[in-house]
C-alpha positions in Angstrom: 25.3 27.0 3.9 22.5 28.2 2.2 19.6 25.3 1.4 18.7 24.5 -2.3 14.7 24.4 -3.3 13.9 20.7 -4.1 13.1 20.7 -7.8 9.3 19.5 -8.2 8.8 16.8 -10.8 6.5 17.7 -13.9 2.8 16.7 -12.9 1.4 14.1 -14.7 -0.7 14.7 -18.4 -3.9 12.6 -16.7 -5.0 9.3 -18.8 -8.4 10.9 -19.4 -10.9 13.7 -19.0 -12.5 11.4 -16.2 -9.3 10.6 -14.1 -8.8 15.2 -14.2 -11.9 15.1 -13.2 -11.6 13.0 -10.3 -8.2 14.2 -9.4 -9.6 17.6 -9.7 -12.6 16.8 -7.5 -10.3 15.4 -4.8 -8.0 18.8 -4.6 -11.6 20.7 -3.8 -12.5 18.4 -1.3 -8.4 18.7 0.0 -8.4 22.1 -0.2 -12.4 22.8 1.0 -11.2 21.0 4.6 -8.8 23.6 6.0 -6.0 21.1 7.0 -3.4 21.4 4.5 0.1 23.9 5.0 0.1 27.1 2.9 2.9 25.0 0.8 0.8 22.3 0.0 -2.6 24.5 -0.8 -0.4 26.3 -3.2 0.6 23.0 -5.1 -2.8 21.7 -4.9 -3.9 25.0 -6.2 -1.5 24.9 -9.1 -2.5 21.3 -9.8 -6.1 21.9 -9.8 -5.5 25.1 -12.1 -3.6 22.5 -14.5 -6.2 19.9 -14.3 -9.1 22.4 -14.9 -7.4 23.4 -18.1 -6.8 19.9 -19.5 -10.7 19.4 -19.0 -11.6 21.7 -20.8 -9.5 22.2 -23.5 -11.2 17.9 -23.6 -14.3 19.0 -23.7 -13.8 22.1 -26.5 -12.4 19.2 -28.3 -15.3 17.1 -28.1 -18.0 19.3 -28.7 -15.9 20.3 -32.1 -15.5 17.2 -32.9 -19.8 16.8 -32.7 -20.0 19.7 -34.8 -18.3 18.5 -37.7 -20.7 16.4 -39.6 -19.5 15.3 -43.0 -21.5 13.0 -45.3 -23.3 12.1 -42.6 -20.5 10.5 -40.2 -18.2 12.1 -37.9 -15.2 13.1 -38.9 -12.3 12.8 -35.9 -11.1 16.2 -34.9 -7.6 16.7 -33.8 -7.0 19.4 -30.9 -3.5 20.1 -31.8 -3.0 21.6 -28.3 -3.7 18.3 -26.5 -2.1 16.4 -29.0 -5.1 13.6 -29.1 -7.7 13.0 -31.7 
């Protein structure tokens, strides 16, 4: 009988940039400790990559929003990739 690999639940989208950055910092500390199994290291690296991409997208959206000025008022910039203003 062959063991069926368990599916991982989809990773949760962070609630905010700050939450993503905090989780990313925690993952880096765990990775640097050298105390994780190979499988856990791979999972942590994958999650870290997702969090880093999220943080970069949010920063880019904020930078673009700051740059969009119309009639002296800040206009919301909708980042369609992230789906949030």
